[in-house]
N, C-alpha and C positions, 0 to 999 in steps of 0.2 A: 504494500500500500504506500503510494507516494505522498509527498507533502500536501498537495492540493486535496487529494482524496481524504487524507487524514483530517484536514481542517473541516471538510464538508461533513464527515461522519461525526466529529465532535459537536458541530453546530446542530446536527440532526438530534443527537443525544440531548443537548441542552433544551431544544424545542420540546422533546418528549417529556423531559424532566419538569419543565415549567408548566406543562399541560397535565401534571399529576400522573404521568405514565412512567413511574419510577423504575419498575422492573424492566420495561422495554428500553429505557435509557441506559440502564446498567448493562444490558446485553450488547447494545451498540458500542458502548465505551470499552467493554471487555474485548470485543472483536478488534477494535482499534489497537488496543494494548498488545494483543497477540500478533497482529499482522503488520503494524506500521513499522517502517524502517527509519522514520524521522524522529530523532531524539527529542527535539523541542515539542513536537506533537505528542509524543509519549508523556513528556513532563506535564503538558497541559491536561491531557486526559486523566492522568493520575490525580491531578488537582480536583477535577470534576468528581472522580470516584471517592476521594477523601471527603469532600463536602457532602456528597449524597449519603455516604455511610455515617457521617457525623450526625446528620439530621434524622436518620433512621434509628440512631442509637446503636449501630453496629460498630462499637468502638474498637474492638479487637481487629476487625477488618480494616478500619480506618488506620490503625497503627501499622498494619502490614503494608498497606499501600504507601504510607508515609516513608517507611524504610526503603521501599523500592524507589520512591521518588528521589531520595537522597543519592542513591547510586546513579540515577539518571542525571541528576544535577552535577555530580562529579564528572560524569562522562562528558557533559557539555562544557565543563570548566568555566562556568559563569557564576560570579559571586551573587548576583541577584537571585538566580535560580536556587543556589545553595542556601541563601538566607530564607527564602520562602519555604524550602523543604524542611529546614530545621524548625521553622515556626509551626509547620504542620505536625512535625514530630512532637513539639512541645504541647500543642493543642490536643493531640491524641492521648498523651500521658495525663494531661489535665482532666480530660473526660473520664479516664480510667482511675482518677484520684491518686495518681502517682505524682504527688505534688513536688517532691524533691527533684525528681527527674525533669519535671516541667520547668522548674527554676533554672536548672543546669542548662537545658537546651535554649531557654530564653537568653541566658547570659552569653551563650555561644553566638546567637543571632546578633546581639548588641555589640559583641566584640568584632564581628566581621566588618561592619561599616563599609559596605560596597558602594555602589553608585547611588544616585538620587532615588531610584526605585526602591532599593534596599532600605534607605533612610525612611521612606514613606511607610514601610512595614513596621517601623519601630513603635508606632502607637498600638498596633495589634499585639506586638511582642510584650509591651508594658501591660496591656490589659490581661493577657494570659498569665503573666508573672504575678500580677495583682490577685487574680482569682486563686492562684496556687498558694500565695502567702495567706490569703483569707481562709483557704482550706486548712492551713496549718495553724490558724488563729494567731498569726503574727501581724497584728492590726496596723501598727505604724508603717511597716514596709508595704502592706497591702494598699493603704491609703496613698502613700508616696507614689506607688506604681499607677494607681487609678488617676491621680492628678497629672502625672506625666502623660498618660494616654489621652487625657482630656485636652492637654496643651497641644499634643500632636494633632488631635482631631480639629481643634480650632485653627491651628496654623495651616493645615492642609484643606480646611473647609470640608472635612469628611463627616457628613451628617450621620452616615450609617455607624461609623465608629463611635461617634458621640452618643448615639442612641444606646449602643451596647454598653458603653462605660456607665451611662446613667443607670442602667438596670443593675450593673454590678455594684454601683454606689448605693443603690436602694437596698441590695442584699447586705452590704457592709453595715449600713446604719440600722437595719433590722437586727443584726446580730449584736450590736452594742447598745441597742434599745434607745435610739433617738428616732422615735416613730414619725415625727414631723418630717425629718429629712428622708426617712425610709419611704415616705409617700411622695415627697417633693420630686425626687430624682426619677422614679418611673413615670410620674405625671409629665415631667419634662420630656422623657423618652416618647411618651404617647403624643405629645405636641409635635415633636420632630417627625413622627410617622405621619401625622395629619398634614403637616406643612410641606414635607419633602418626599413622603414615601409612596407617591403614586406608582412609581415603577419598581418599588422594592418588593421583596418577598413578604408574604403575609406573616412570616415568622416574627418579624420585628414588632408588628402589632400584637401578636399573641404573647410575645415575651414581655412587653411593657404591661399588658393587662394582667398577666400572672403576678408580676412583682407588685402591681397596685393592689391586687387581691390580698397578697400576704400582708402588706402594710395596713390595709383597711381592717383585716381581721385583728391585727395586733392593737389597733385603735378602738376595737369593739364595734366597728361599723360593719356588722355581719351581713346585712342585706347588700351593701355596696361590694363587699368582698365576694359574695356569691355571684353577683352580676358580672364582675370582671373575670372571675374564674370560669364561669360558664362560657363567656366569649372566647377566652383563651383555649379552653378545652374543645370548643367547636372547630376552631382553626386547626388545632393539633390533630383532631380526628380526620379532618378533611385531607390533611397533608401527610398522614401516616407518621407524625412526629412523636415517636414512642417516648423519648426522654421528657418532653413537655407534658405528655399525657400522664406520666408517672408523677410529675410535680403537681399537676392540677388535682389529681386524685388525692395526693397528700394534703393539699390545701383544702379540698372539700372535707376530708376527714377532720382536719383541724377546726374548720368552721362548725361542723356538727359537734365536736368535742366542746368547743366554746359554748355551744347551746346546751351542753350536758346531755346530748343525745348520743350516748356511747354505742347503742345498738346499731345506729346508722353509720357511726364513725368506723367501727371495727372492720366491716367488709371493704370500706374505702382504703383503709390502711393496708389490708391484705392485698388488694389489687395493685396498689402503688408499690408495695414491697416486691410483688411478683415481677413487675416490669423492671424495677431497679436491680433485682438479682440477675435478671436476664441480660441487661445491658452493662452491668458492672458499676453502677453508681452506688458505691459503698457509703459515701457521705450522705446521700439521700436516705439510705437504709438506716443510718444512725438517727436521722431526724424523724423518720417514721416510727422507729422503735421508741424514741422519746415520747411521741404522741400516744403510742399503744400503752406505755408505762403509765402515763397520766390517766388514761381511760380506766386501767385496772385500779388505780388509786381512787378514782371517783367511785368505783364499785366496792372499794375497801377490800379488794383481793390483793393483799400486800405480797404474798408469796409469788403470785403470778407476775406482779409488777417487778419483783426482784429477778425473776427469770428473764424478762425482757431487758432489764438493765444489764444483766450479765452478757447477753448477746451484743448489745449496743457498745458496751465497754470494750469488748474484744475488737470490734470493728474500729472504734475511735482510737484505740491504742495503736492498731496497725496502720492507721492513716496519719497519726500524729496530730489529730484534731483535738486541741486542748480545750476549746470551748465546749465541745461535746462531753468531754470528761468532766469539766466543771459542772455542767448541768446534771450529769449522772450522779456526781457526789452530792449535789444539792438535794436531788430526789431521794437518795439513800439516807441522807441525814433526816429528812422528814419521815421516811418509813421507819427507821430504827428508833426515832423519838417516839412514834406511835406505839411501836412494839416494846418500848422501854428496855432496849438492849444497849446499855450505856457504852460498852467498849467499842462496838461497831459504830455507834453514833460519833464517839470521839475521833475514831480513825478517819471517818469521812469528813468531819469538820476540819481536821488538819489537812487532808488532801485537797479540800475545797480551797482553803487559804493559800496552799502552795500553788494551785492553778492560777489564782488571782494575781499572786506575786509574779509568776512566770510570764503571764500575759500583760503585766502592767495595767490591769483593769482597775485602776483607781485614779482619782484626780490628784495631780501633783500639787494642787493648791490647798484643797480642804482635806485631802487624805481619804475621803469617802469613796466607796466602790463605784465603778462605772459598769453599766450592763446589768445591774440588779433590778432596776425599774426604769420606766420611761422617763428620760431626762433629755433636755436640750443640751447638745454638746457643740463645741467649737474647736476646730483644728487650727494650730499655728502653722506658719510656713514650713516648719520642720516635720510636720505630720503627727506630732504628739497632740492628743486631744484632751480637753478639760471640760468641766461643767461650764456652760455659757455664763451662768450667774456668777461663778467664781472669777471669770475673766472680767466681767462687767464691774464687779465689786472691787477687785484688787488691781486690775490692770496688769500689765506685764512689761518688763524691760528685757525680755528674752524668755526662753523656755526654761522653767524650773527643772523639768526632767532632763534636758540636755546639760544644764549646769551640773546636776548631780552626777551624770554619766561621765562628765569631763574631769571630775575630781579623782585624782589617783588614790588607790586604796591606802597608801602610806600616809595620806594627809587627812583621812577621814577621822 
């Protein structure tokens, strides 16, 4: 298959894919991969296969094609192709919750610094790295990466990237419990979709609606949460987006749990966990198991709650997800307090505070915890964040956290 024919077949596959004929598109692209003698064409078709498998949640296949794409990029000896292929490798590992590998591959991308084309990918690299740091609960570095990605998006007038970063920032602020910002950023993403997204994939609309649903639920606006989640789920079902279906099912389950309708919540959690197990979203499984645990606690089935915690803890430890572990210790503390098992209670109180210290989840001004309840937060330029009221009350001549870190141990 020559260069022109390769190009025609790739376009044919794209047309089929955009028409929701995914399996036919995959067959066309696989034929190109088998028969084309054009390395640049092969590189491009591998990119199409990586994107399609990512959206279907076939993350192991996504990773397999990303590895082949790196070999093709090396054959082409082009720094732009090599940067793009390492970014795809980073994304594949991010989807499989291999966060340390994601960070390593992102750093490789940033160190390459090829031509202008490679530089334009740096925003996407920063976004992927931020998502990985967030998966590891390293909040300051996550925020730093998201802010870099946002700067790249603004500098390159890349509205799609800006939309994706806003959704990640929504997730970030949901995790540290500043629910006003958790809603503001996906609402901003939804505005970008409305203003610029006429020719975009519907996944951007679905993504913003899902993150809005999560924030609305946290704010107790359950009817709004349900409306947004239903819209997101409708698009996810139309496009065969399994990862988003799993997240929407999790959100539905959480909404029903917030209404204390655990009988409706349980099957939603089960369906969500089934898809997450299938696609390899271990971080999503931790979140679903946390929800299941809370349902058992509502029903006062404390031993069953502890069984769910044990499964979630094993996953969270394997991922290095410190926030998940903190939440699990908090739930164990409540359970063992009810069961009046003092030794176990003390153990989990100690582990809880160790997690808080490790993640620096406290305000460097007042010393009180961050992420325990809904609070307005404000980040300084160094990406350390504090209670907004503390900054307004005390002002700052620099970051107190950075000052503490710069003091050598010998001088403490």
